[in-house]
N, C-alpha and C positions, 0 to 999 in steps of 0.2 A: 565351401559350395551348400552344404550341409545347412548351415545357419540362414541362410538366406531363403531356403525353403520353408524351413521352420518359421521365419518370420513373416513369409508370404501367406501361409497357413494362418498365423495368429491375426494378420489383419484382415484375410477374408471372412475368418470368423468373425472378427469384431464388426466389420461391415453389415454381415449379414444378421447380426444379432439384434433384434428389435426390443429388446428390455432394457431398461433404464432410459438413460438421457440420449436423443437422438441429436442427429448432427444440426437440425435445423433448431432444436431446442437450445443447443451450445452456441449457435450462430446468433440467435436471439439475445442470448445472456451478454454475448460479447457486445453487440451492437448498442444495447442499452447502456453497460458500461462506458462505452466510448462516447455515447451522447451527454451521459452525465458528467464524464471528465471534460469534454468540451464545454457544456453549461458552467461549469464551476473552474474552471480553468484558473481564472484570475485570482479566485479565492484560494485555490490550490497552491498556487505558485506562491503567493504572498504569505501562506501558512509555512510552506517549507522553508522559504528565504528567513521568516522570523525563526524557526526552530534552528536551522542554521546558526544564525546570527546570536540566538542565546546560548548554543554549544560552544560557540566559538569564544564568546564573552565569558562563561565559565571556565574554559582552558585558560584564558588569559588571566584570570583572577578577578575578573571585572565581574561585579553582581554577583557575588557568591554567596552562600547560604547565610555565612556570618553577617554580610551586609544586609541581607533581606531581614534577618532576625533583629538586627540592631533597629533598622527602621522601623519595622512593627513594633519593637517593644518601646518606642519613644511615643507610641500612638497609643499605647494603652494607658487609661486613667485607673490608677488603684482606688 
């Protein structure tokens, strides 16, 4: 029971504290992040899928660093 009263006092102190970020500022930041995520959701989803695909391919041994170096070495003219 003692812990609950300590937590309640801490919450009340935090709520009444006017320094630092307020609730409104935090809500505005979260709202902007959500809007940006919604606006770029297709790009974000595509990027994550490509990231997982490339990671999966590298675990399978496809598209390893050695293969990439060999391809790039063929493009270099001495």
